[in-house]
N, C-alpha and C positions, 0 to 999 in steps of 0.2 A: 032846557037841556043842553048840556055840553055839546058843542060839535065835535063829530069823530069822523074822521076819514075812513074810507073802507078798510077793513082789519086786515084783509090779505095784501094790501098794498104797504100798510104800515109794518106788517110782519117780514116783508120781502126787504123793504129798505133796510131793515137790522140786520136782515141774513147777509147782503152783499157788501156790509160794511166791516171793518176791522173792528174786532170786539172791543177794542180799547176806546173807540170813537163813536161806536153804535149809540149808546145812551145820550151822549150830548148832541150829534146830529140830529136823530131821529127827533130829541125833544125839540131842538131848534126849529125842526120843519113843521113839527105839529104846533108849535106856539104861533109860527107865521101862519099857520092853516086857520087857526081858531081866533087869533086877533085881528088880523087883516083880511086874509082872502075870503073866508066864509061870511063875515058881515057884509062885504063889499059885492060878493057874486052869487051868493046863496049856495045851498047844498050841492045840487048837481054840478054846477060850474066849478065849485070850490072841489069837490070829487074829482073832476078831470083835472083839475091843476094838479092836485095829489098824485093823482095816477102819473102825469106827465113827469113829475119830479121824479117818481119813482123809476120810469122808464130810463131816465137821463143818468140815475146812479148804477142801474144794471148795464147801460151801455158803457159807461166808464169803467165798470168793474171788469169787463169782459172784452172791453175792445181791444186791447194788445193782441190777446190771444185769438180773437175772430179774425183780425186784420193777418196773422200768421196762418190761421186755419184757410181763409179765403185766398189768401196770397199762394198758398201751396196748390188750391185748386187751379187757380188761373196759371200758375207755371205749368201744370202738368197740360193743362188744355192747349198752351201754347206749343208745348213740346209736342203733343201729338199732332197738331195741327201743321207746324212747321217744319217737322221733322219726323214724318210717318214711319212706321214701322210694322211688320207683320207680327212680331213678336212683344206683345203687351205685358208679359210674364213681370219681368225686373220692374218695369215702370210701377207697374199694380201694386207690387209687393212694398215699394219705397214709397210711394202716394199713401198708401194705406196706413203702412206704420207710423209715418209723419202726421196723419190724421188723427190717428187713434192715440198717438203719443201727446199731441198738442190738448186733445179734450182731456187727456188724464192730468196732464200738468195743471191746466187750467183749474180743474175739480180739486186738485190738491192745493194749490196757491189759496183757492176760495176757501177750502177746508181750513187750512191753517190759519187765515186771517181772521176768521168768525168763530173758530172752535165747533162748529156744526157741519155734520157730514151734508145735510141739505143744501148748503151752501154751493157744494161741489156739483149737485145736481143742477141747481140753478145755473152755475158757471157752464156746464157742459152743454145745456140746452141753449143758453145766450150764445155761447161761443159758436156752436154749429148754427144757428139761426142768423146771427149777424153774418158769420163768415159765409153762409149761402148768399147773402145779399152782395158781398164784396165779389165772391165769385160770379156770380151773375152779371154785374156791372161790369167788371173785368172781361168776361167772354164776349159780352155785348160790344165793348170797345174794341177788342182783337177783332171781332167778325167784321166790324165797320172799316177796320184797317185793311184787313187780309180776307178777300173774298173772291180771289181769281181762282178760276177752274181747277189748278193743282191743289189750292188749300179746301175747295169745297169737296173733291175727291177724297182728300184726307179727312175732312169731317166725318164723311158717310162711313169711311174705313175704319172709324175710331169710335163709333156707336152714334153717330148723327146729333143733330142741333137738341134733339128731344133729352137725350140722356145729359146734355151739358147745363140744360136749364131745369132739369127736374131733380137730378141727383143730388145736388147740395141739400135740398128741403127733405129728402128722405134720411138724411142722417141726424134728424132731430132725436130719435130714439136710440139710436147708438151714443149721440152725444150725452143724453140723459143717464146713460149705462155707465159709459167711461168716466164721466163727470163724477157720478156717484162714488165710483171706486175709489178716484183720486182723492174726493172728499172724505170719505172713510179714513183713509191714510193721513192725509192732512191734519184733520180734527183730532185724530189718536196720537199724532206726533206733538202737536201743541198743547194737548191737554198733558201729555206725558212730561213735557219738558217746562209747564208752568209751576213756579213756586207755589208751595201750598195745595197743589192738587194732589187729592188722595189717590186718584187711579186714572187711567186713560180712558175712562167710560164715555162712550160718545152719545150726546143728547140730539135728536134730531132738530 
C-alpha cells in the first residue's frame, strides 16, 4: 500500500499555501514523506514528521500577524503596568480594535492567498494562538524586569496577573470568527479578480 500521511495535515498544508504553489509544495512534501521519511522511520514517526512540517507551514503563514497581535498585547500590558490609570475605556477600545483588525486582516490575507475562506479561519486561530504565546512570554519578561511595589500595585489595579496570562488564550474563538470573516472577503475578492473565474463563489 502507498504510504499516506494524516489527511487533515495534508489538507492543512494546502490550505495555508498560496494557491499557485499549493500543488507543487504539497506534492514535494508528500514525495519526500513516501520516498525517504516513511521507509526510514515507519508510519508513526513519519506521520509525526509530516505533522511537524505542517505546523511549520502554519507558523510561517501566520507568524507576521501573530507577532503584531502578541506585540499589541505586550504594549498594552506595559502601558497598564508602567503608566497606570483609573480609566481603561480608551485603552480597551484601542487595543480591542487593533486586535480584531489584525485577526480580520490575517484572515483576509490567507483567504486571498488560497482562494478558500477556511484558510482565514486557520489564520485567525493561528494568529490568536501564536500571538498568545508572544504575549505571555513578553509579559513574563516585563514582570522579570519590573516587579517593584508600585508596578505590582498597578498590576492588581489593571486586572491582576491571572488576566494577563489567561486572557490571550481566550481569544482563540474570536480569532476563528474574525479570521473567517476576513477569509470570506479575501477569497471572494481573489476569485472575482482571477482571470477566467466564472463567479466569486467561495469553496470551503
